[in-house]
C-alpha positions as CSV (number, residue, x, y, z in Angstrom):
1,M,-85.4,125.3,-52.5
2,T,-85.0,125.8,-48.7
3,A,-87.6,127.8,-46.9
4,R,-86.6,131.6,-47.0
5,P,-86.3,132.2,-43.3
6,A,-83.9,129.1,-43.1
7,L,-82.0,130.6,-45.9
8,E,-81.8,134.0,-44.3
9,A,-80.6,132.6,-41.0
10,R,-77.9,130.5,-42.5
11,W,-76.6,133.5,-44.7
12,L,-76.5,135.8,-41.7
13,E,-74.7,133.0,-39.6
14,L,-72.3,132.2,-42.5
15,R,-71.2,135.7,-43.3
16,R,-71.3,137.2,-39.6
17,R,-69.8,134.3,-37.8
18,D,-68.4,131.3,-39.7
19,L,-66.2,132.8,-42.3
20,P,-64.9,135.8,-40.2
21,A,-63.8,133.1,-37.6
22,V,-61.5,131.3,-39.8
23,A,-60.2,134.3,-42.2
24,R,-57.3,135.1,-40.5
25,A,-56.2,131.6,-39.8
26,R,-56.6,130.9,-43.5
27,G,-54.8,133.9,-44.9
28,W,-57.9,135.2,-46.7
29,P,-57.6,138.8,-48.0
30,V,-60.8,139.8,-46.2
31,A,-62.1,139.2,-42.6
32,L,-65.0,141.5,-42.4
33,D,-68.8,140.4,-42.8
34,H,-69.7,142.9,-45.4
35,C,-66.7,141.9,-47.5
36,F,-68.0,138.2,-47.5
37,Q,-71.4,139.5,-48.5
38,R,-69.7,141.5,-51.4
39,I,-67.8,138.6,-52.7
40,L,-70.3,135.6,-52.4
41,L,-73.2,137.7,-53.7
42,D,-71.0,139.1,-56.4
43,N,-70.0,135.5,-57.6
44,A,-73.7,134.1,-57.2
45,F,-74.9,136.8,-59.5
46,G,-71.8,136.8,-61.9
47,G,-71.3,140.6,-61.4
48,R,-71.9,143.4,-58.9
49,W,-74.8,142.1,-56.8
50,Y,-76.2,145.7,-56.7
51,D,-77.0,145.5,-60.4
52,H,-79.3,142.6,-59.5
53,V,-80.9,143.5,-56.3
54,A,-83.1,146.5,-55.9
55,G,-83.5,146.6,-52.1
56,R,-81.5,146.7,-49.1
57,P,-80.4,144.7,-47.1
58,A,-79.3,142.5,-50.1
59,Y,-79.9,139.2,-48.7
60,A,-83.4,139.9,-47.7
61,H,-84.2,141.0,-51.5
62,A,-82.1,138.8,-53.4
63,D,-83.7,136.0,-55.4
64,G,-83.9,132.6,-53.5
65,N,-81.8,130.8,-55.8
66,A,-79.0,133.6,-55.9
67,L,-78.9,133.5,-52.1
68,E,-78.6,129.6,-52.3
69,A,-75.8,130.0,-54.7
70,A,-74.1,132.5,-52.5
71,I,-74.5,130.3,-49.3
72,A,-73.0,127.2,-51.3
73,L,-70.0,129.4,-52.2
74,G,-69.5,130.4,-48.6
75,E,-70.0,126.7,-47.4
76,A,-67.4,125.6,-50.2
77,A,-64.9,128.1,-48.8
78,L,-65.3,126.9,-45.3
79,A,-64.8,123.3,-46.7
80,G,-61.7,124.4,-48.6
81,D,-63.2,123.5,-52.0
82,V,-63.3,127.1,-53.3
83,D,-60.6,129.7,-53.4
84,L,-62.0,132.6,-51.4
85,A,-59.0,134.9,-52.6
86,E,-59.8,134.0,-56.3
87,L,-63.5,134.9,-55.5
88,N,-62.5,138.1,-54.1
89,R,-60.2,139.0,-57.0
90,R,-63.2,138.3,-59.5
91,S,-65.6,140.6,-57.4
92,L,-63.1,143.4,-57.3
93,D,-62.7,143.1,-61.2
94,W,-66.4,143.3,-61.8
95,R,-66.3,146.5,-59.7
96,G,-63.2,147.9,-61.6
97,K,-60.9,147.8,-58.6
98,R,-57.7,146.4,-58.3
99,G,-57.4,143.4,-55.8
100,P,-55.0,143.5,-53.2
101,S,-51.5,142.2,-54.2
102,K,-49.4,139.8,-52.2
103,P,-46.1,140.9,-51.5
104,R,-43.2,139.0,-53.1
105,R,-41.6,136.4,-50.7
106,G,-38.8,138.2,-48.9
107,T,-40.3,141.7,-49.5
108,P,-40.6,143.8,-46.3
109,M,-44.2,144.6,-45.2
110,S,-43.3,148.2,-44.6
111,R,-44.1,150.9,-46.9
112,S,-41.4,152.5,-49.2
113,G,-39.3,155.0,-47.1
114,Q,-40.6,153.3,-43.7
115,S,-38.1,152.1,-41.4
116,T,-38.3,148.6,-41.0
117,R,-36.9,148.8,-37.6
118,T,-39.0,148.4,-34.3
119,K,-40.0,151.4,-32.3
120,I,-37.5,150.3,-29.5
121,E,-34.7,149.9,-32.1
122,R,-35.5,153.5,-33.4
123,T,-35.4,155.1,-29.9
124,A,-31.9,153.4,-29.0
């Protein structure tokens, strides 16, 4: 196992900088650091992380093996070896929440009843 300070430093760098930096370009369903924490820790524990970690912040109180597993998942997502969207869906399932659904191809991104015209077109 890697020394705890090195694990925590890598964890913070991964979830605060590395993953958010590529999220939008890769079309991931999340881009905020706390979302990456939820996804990676939930998947490392195989359920809601807060059912396994008593203290906060979670990374500082998580078991070293679980933190290593969460980091490995994050590294695999960066490398393209794991589907972050699938990890997110799994995390949301464990939490009883419905994951974000992708619009079908050709479906407008606007809500029902909302005009698809631009602001300029609506005022012309």
